[in-house]
Residue frames as qw, qx, qy, qz and C-alpha x, y, z in Angstrom:
[[0.329, 0.232, -0.460, -0.791, 119.11, 128.61, 95.37],
 [0.744, 0.129, 0.415, -0.507, 115.80, 126.86, 94.72],
 [0.322, -0.055, 0.884, 0.335, 115.86, 123.59, 92.77],
 [0.594, 0.377, -0.090, -0.705, 113.88, 123.80, 89.57],
 [0.357, -0.031, 0.929, 0.092, 112.58, 120.40, 88.67],
 [0.534, 0.326, -0.253, -0.738, 110.85, 119.96, 85.33],
 [0.600, 0.086, 0.794, -0.053, 108.86, 116.90, 84.24],
 [0.496, 0.549, -0.273, -0.615, 108.67, 116.20, 80.57],
 [0.949, 0.265, -0.043, -0.166, 108.67, 113.44, 77.96],
 [0.700, -0.396, 0.507, 0.311, 111.54, 110.96, 78.00],
 [0.520, 0.755, -0.297, -0.267, 113.81, 111.34, 75.00],
 [0.945, 0.214, -0.196, 0.149, 116.13, 108.81, 73.40],
 [0.406, 0.586, -0.422, 0.560, 119.15, 110.77, 74.61],
 [0.519, -0.595, 0.323, -0.522, 117.93, 110.30, 78.21],
 [0.931, -0.028, -0.346, -0.117, 118.54, 106.56, 78.06],
 [0.579, 0.256, -0.587, 0.504, 121.97, 106.41, 79.74],
 [0.152, -0.309, 0.467, -0.815, 120.71, 108.42, 82.71],
 [0.798, -0.172, -0.061, -0.574, 117.47, 106.43, 82.87],
 [0.860, 0.095, -0.494, 0.084, 119.51, 103.22, 82.92],
 [0.321, 0.307, -0.597, 0.668, 121.71, 104.55, 85.72],
 [0.468, -0.286, 0.282, -0.787, 118.68, 105.46, 87.80],
 [0.912, -0.055, -0.274, -0.301, 117.36, 101.90, 87.21],
 [0.667, 0.214, -0.588, 0.404, 120.74, 100.62, 88.45],
 [0.094, -0.363, 0.469, -0.800, 120.42, 102.88, 91.52],
 [0.760, -0.212, 0.039, -0.614, 117.05, 101.21, 92.21],
 [0.881, 0.100, -0.462, 0.025, 118.57, 97.74, 91.82],
 [0.421, 0.325, -0.586, 0.611, 121.31, 98.62, 94.28],
 [0.427, -0.404, 0.317, -0.745, 118.75, 99.53, 97.01],
 [0.086, 0.006, -0.990, 0.116, 117.51, 95.95, 96.99],
 [0.209, 0.433, 0.711, -0.513, 113.93, 97.24, 97.40],
 [0.327, 0.493, -0.113, -0.798, 112.90, 98.44, 93.97],
 [0.734, 0.394, -0.345, -0.433, 112.87, 95.50, 91.58],
 [0.926, -0.157, 0.342, 0.022, 113.52, 91.80, 91.20],
 [0.697, 0.669, -0.156, 0.206, 115.93, 92.67, 88.37],
 [0.747, -0.505, 0.102, 0.420, 119.59, 92.22, 89.20],
 [0.366, -0.198, 0.349, 0.840, 120.82, 94.29, 86.27],
 [0.382, 0.579, 0.130, -0.708, 119.15, 96.92, 84.12],
 [0.746, 0.450, 0.481, 0.098, 117.81, 95.91, 80.72],
 [0.353, -0.074, 0.377, 0.853, 119.41, 97.19, 77.53],
 [0.226, 0.273, -0.042, -0.934, 117.69, 99.95, 75.62],
 [0.417, 0.007, -0.690, -0.592, 115.89, 97.59, 73.21],
 [0.328, -0.279, -0.888, 0.160, 114.55, 95.38, 75.97],
 [0.024, -0.376, -0.458, 0.805, 113.39, 98.37, 78.01],
 [0.292, 0.210, -0.271, -0.893, 111.71, 99.87, 74.92],
 [0.428, -0.129, -0.808, -0.384, 109.79, 96.63, 74.25],
 [0.289, -0.297, -0.820, 0.394, 108.73, 96.27, 77.85],
 [0.006, 0.475, 0.389, -0.789, 107.31, 99.76, 78.46],
 [0.370, 0.759, 0.535, 0.029, 104.37, 101.38, 76.64],
 [0.436, 0.356, 0.199, 0.802, 105.26, 104.20, 74.22],
 [0.207, -0.770, -0.201, -0.568, 102.86, 106.60, 75.96],
 [0.587, -0.783, 0.000, -0.204, 103.49, 108.18, 79.36],
 [0.812, -0.020, -0.180, 0.555, 107.29, 107.87, 79.48],
 [0.109, -0.964, -0.026, -0.240, 108.35, 110.73, 81.71],
 [0.670, 0.050, -0.351, 0.652, 111.51, 112.08, 83.25],
 [0.300, -0.937, -0.135, 0.116, 112.15, 114.61, 85.99],
 [0.648, 0.420, -0.080, 0.631, 115.02, 116.99, 85.16],
 [0.376, -0.854, -0.046, 0.357, 117.10, 119.27, 87.22],
 [0.016, 0.718, -0.479, -0.504, 118.94, 121.30, 84.56],
 [0.570, 0.426, -0.607, -0.354, 120.36, 118.71, 82.14],
 [0.025, 0.213, -0.949, 0.230, 120.38, 115.92, 84.70],
 [0.686, -0.273, -0.498, -0.455, 117.60, 113.32, 84.76],
 [0.112, -0.345, 0.718, -0.594, 116.83, 112.68, 88.43],
 [0.501, 0.130, 0.754, -0.405, 113.83, 110.41, 88.07],
 [0.298, 0.093, -0.668, -0.676, 111.69, 108.59, 85.57],
 [0.565, 0.179, 0.643, -0.484, 108.24, 107.00, 85.32],
 [0.321, 0.215, -0.692, -0.610, 106.74, 104.74, 82.72],
 [0.774, 0.015, 0.306, -0.554, 103.83, 102.32, 82.17],
 [0.027, -0.190, 0.959, 0.209, 103.79, 98.62, 81.41],
 [0.658, -0.110, -0.394, -0.632, 100.81, 96.74, 79.93],
 [0.489, -0.272, 0.708, -0.430, 99.17, 94.28, 82.29],
 [0.626, 0.221, 0.747, -0.037, 97.43, 92.16, 79.64],
 [0.119, -0.097, 0.625, 0.765, 97.01, 91.90, 75.89],
 [0.089, 0.571, 0.812, 0.088, 93.22, 91.60, 75.95],
 [0.011, 0.519, 0.258, 0.815, 91.28, 94.73, 74.74],
 [0.529, -0.711, -0.441, -0.139, 89.18, 94.58, 77.96],
 [0.650, -0.594, -0.124, 0.457, 92.30, 95.65, 79.91],
 [0.518, 0.545, 0.133, 0.646, 93.50, 98.37, 77.51],
 [0.136, -0.833, 0.024, -0.536, 92.97, 101.02, 80.19],
 [0.783, -0.613, 0.103, 0.020, 94.95, 99.21, 82.89],
 [0.603, 0.598, -0.394, 0.351, 98.70, 99.62, 83.29],
 [0.776, -0.470, -0.171, 0.385, 101.42, 98.88, 85.84],
 [0.150, 0.957, -0.151, 0.196, 103.60, 101.85, 86.66],
 [0.789, -0.105, -0.185, 0.577, 107.30, 102.03, 87.34],
 [0.017, -0.963, 0.049, -0.263, 108.77, 105.07, 89.08],
 [0.831, -0.134, -0.150, 0.518, 112.46, 105.40, 89.96],
 [0.101, -0.992, 0.072, -0.032, 114.48, 108.20, 91.51],
 [0.554, 0.553, -0.449, 0.431, 118.22, 108.92, 91.30],
 [0.668, -0.341, -0.471, 0.465, 120.06, 108.16, 94.53],
 [0.277, -0.210, -0.224, 0.910, 119.86, 111.26, 96.74],
 [0.160, -0.208, -0.349, -0.900, 116.70, 112.56, 95.07],
 [0.416, -0.507, -0.744, -0.131, 114.08, 110.97, 97.33],
 [0.358, -0.636, -0.493, 0.474, 112.27, 113.11, 99.88],
 [0.182, -0.322, 0.105, 0.923, 112.60, 116.26, 97.73],
 [0.477, 0.553, 0.260, -0.632, 109.31, 116.21, 95.89],
 [0.133, 0.372, -0.731, -0.556, 110.67, 114.54, 92.73],
 [0.045, 0.188, 0.979, 0.064, 108.47, 111.50, 93.05],
 [0.222, 0.606, 0.538, -0.542, 105.44, 113.70, 93.75],
 [0.262, 0.611, -0.236, -0.708, 106.00, 115.72, 90.58],
 [0.118, 0.204, -0.887, -0.398, 106.53, 112.59, 88.47],
 [0.092, 0.324, 0.932, -0.137, 103.49, 110.80, 89.87],
 [0.267, 0.619, 0.332, -0.660, 101.26, 113.85, 89.49],
 [0.309, 0.533, -0.448, -0.647, 102.18, 114.20, 85.83],
 [0.064, 0.082, -0.970, -0.220, 101.98, 110.45, 85.22],
 [0.217, 0.443, 0.789, -0.365, 98.43, 110.28, 86.64],
 [0.335, 0.663, 0.082, -0.664, 97.31, 113.25, 84.52],
 [0.223, 0.463, -0.681, -0.521, 99.00, 111.93, 81.37],
 [0.073, 0.043, 0.995, 0.045, 97.71, 108.38, 81.87],
 [0.312, 0.551, 0.644, -0.429, 94.13, 109.59, 82.27],
 [0.330, 0.665, -0.169, -0.649, 94.44, 111.79, 79.18],
 [0.240, 0.343, -0.825, -0.380, 95.49, 108.63, 77.27],
 [0.752, -0.118, -0.355, -0.542, 92.46, 106.66, 78.58],
 [0.443, 0.058, -0.838, 0.312, 93.93, 104.65, 81.46],
 [0.570, -0.587, -0.168, -0.550, 91.36, 104.03, 84.17],
 [0.847, -0.530, 0.048, 0.008, 93.43, 101.90, 86.50],
 [0.346, 0.682, -0.588, 0.264, 97.09, 102.12, 87.49],
 [0.903, -0.425, -0.054, -0.023, 98.62, 99.40, 89.60],
 [0.201, 0.740, -0.588, 0.257, 101.95, 98.94, 91.29],
 [0.921, -0.220, -0.291, 0.132, 103.85, 96.09, 92.91],
 [0.025, 0.813, -0.379, 0.441, 106.01, 97.39, 95.73],
 [0.571, 0.021, -0.718, 0.398, 108.36, 95.56, 98.11],
 [0.505, -0.755, -0.416, -0.038, 106.89, 95.88, 101.63],
 [0.605, -0.435, -0.121, 0.656, 110.20, 97.38, 102.82],
 [0.289, 0.267, 0.272, 0.878, 109.92, 100.30, 100.31],
 [0.104, -0.650, -0.593, 0.464, 108.05, 102.63, 102.71],
 [0.009, -0.459, 0.116, 0.881, 108.74, 105.77, 100.71],
 [0.156, -0.022, -0.728, -0.667, 107.20, 104.32, 97.56],
 [0.177, -0.501, -0.846, 0.045, 104.16, 103.07, 99.47],
 [0.081, -0.626, -0.360, 0.687, 103.63, 106.54, 100.96],
 [0.051, 0.286, -0.393, -0.873, 103.97, 108.18, 97.54],
 [0.187, -0.226, -0.836, -0.464, 101.38, 105.88, 96.01],
 [0.167, -0.586, -0.731, 0.307, 98.97, 106.39, 98.96],
 [0.064, -0.467, -0.061, 0.880, 99.35, 110.17, 98.48],
 [0.247, 0.204, -0.494, -0.808, 97.88, 109.74, 94.98],
 [0.729, 0.027, 0.113, -0.675, 94.96, 107.58, 95.98],
 [0.555, 0.213, -0.796, -0.112, 96.42, 104.13, 95.50],
 [0.758, -0.389, 0.245, -0.462, 94.77, 101.54, 97.73],
 [0.184, -0.358, 0.915, -0.033, 96.22, 98.27, 99.00],
 [0.767, 0.098, -0.397, -0.494, 94.74, 95.35, 97.08],
 [0.951, -0.304, 0.028, -0.047, 96.74, 92.70, 98.91],
 [0.219, -0.723, 0.643, 0.127, 100.14, 91.21, 99.57],
 [0.885, 0.332, -0.310, -0.101, 101.65, 88.66, 97.25],
 [0.645, -0.636, 0.421, -0.043, 103.56, 86.56, 99.76],
 [0.565, -0.343, 0.680, 0.316, 106.86, 85.00, 98.77],
 [0.672, 0.672, 0.142, -0.278, 106.10, 85.92, 95.13],
 [0.738, 0.594, -0.222, 0.234, 109.74, 85.75, 94.04],
 [0.775, -0.440, 0.006, 0.454, 113.31, 85.40, 95.19],
 [0.286, 0.914, -0.192, 0.212, 115.82, 88.21, 95.04],
 [0.193, 0.636, -0.676, 0.318, 119.41, 87.17, 95.68],
 [0.434, 0.003, -0.889, 0.147, 118.14, 83.89, 97.18],
 [0.057, 0.177, 0.646, -0.740, 115.68, 85.54, 99.55],
 [0.013, 0.595, 0.770, 0.229, 111.90, 85.18, 99.21],
 [0.020, -0.063, -0.121, 0.990, 110.24, 88.61, 98.96],
 [0.157, 0.643, 0.718, -0.216, 106.70, 89.80, 99.53],
 [0.113, 0.146, 0.327, 0.927, 105.14, 92.43, 97.23],
 [0.206, 0.525, 0.517, -0.644, 102.32, 94.81, 98.07],
 [0.199, 0.405, 0.660, 0.600, 99.88, 95.20, 95.21],
 [0.046, 0.525, 0.322, -0.786, 98.40, 98.70, 95.04],
 [0.247, 0.470, 0.692, 0.488, 95.82, 100.11, 92.69],
 [0.069, 0.399, 0.173, -0.898, 94.42, 103.48, 91.72],
 [0.302, 0.580, 0.728, 0.203, 91.09, 103.81, 89.96],
 [0.129, 0.156, 0.175, 0.964, 90.65, 107.03, 87.98],
 [0.145, 0.556, 0.605, -0.551, 87.84, 109.36, 88.94],
 [0.298, 0.623, -0.117, -0.714, 87.68, 110.87, 85.42],
 [0.405, 0.361, -0.712, -0.446, 88.23, 107.91, 82.99],
 [0.343, -0.037, -0.936, -0.068, 86.27, 104.67, 82.68],
 [0.256, 0.047, 0.565, -0.783, 83.23, 105.87, 84.56],
 [0.607, 0.064, -0.325, -0.722, 80.64, 104.48, 82.14]]
């Protein structure tokens, strides 16, 4: 039977599954510098209210994507950092592609002209996904932080909209 994956707005009742997927990312060692997921209130303060998406298979959340502000200055109001996380066992099945496609469309409809992402160099799947959607390498932030006592490098990628911010 074919998997039907729907992407829609994240709801409050999705939080426990979103948090578990964040934990899945932490456990890979290649998704975040965080060593434990934030609580709901912290997560809610960190991420923008717009463009909070989940991928669902039936009632199960199998991935999520959201935007973080990069600066408080008005000049950067159309620039956001994205987070995209998949449930363990969901990668390589088109879930990330569906989430990213909807996130790009939604972000542009909300006036975002630049999306950026910081990705551990070892996270080849995430790098490929971002490249697929037109993200370009800006540079590598060498030894930018330690995770579990080990210095890590982060690839900075950026996507400039072809429909927003063209003036």
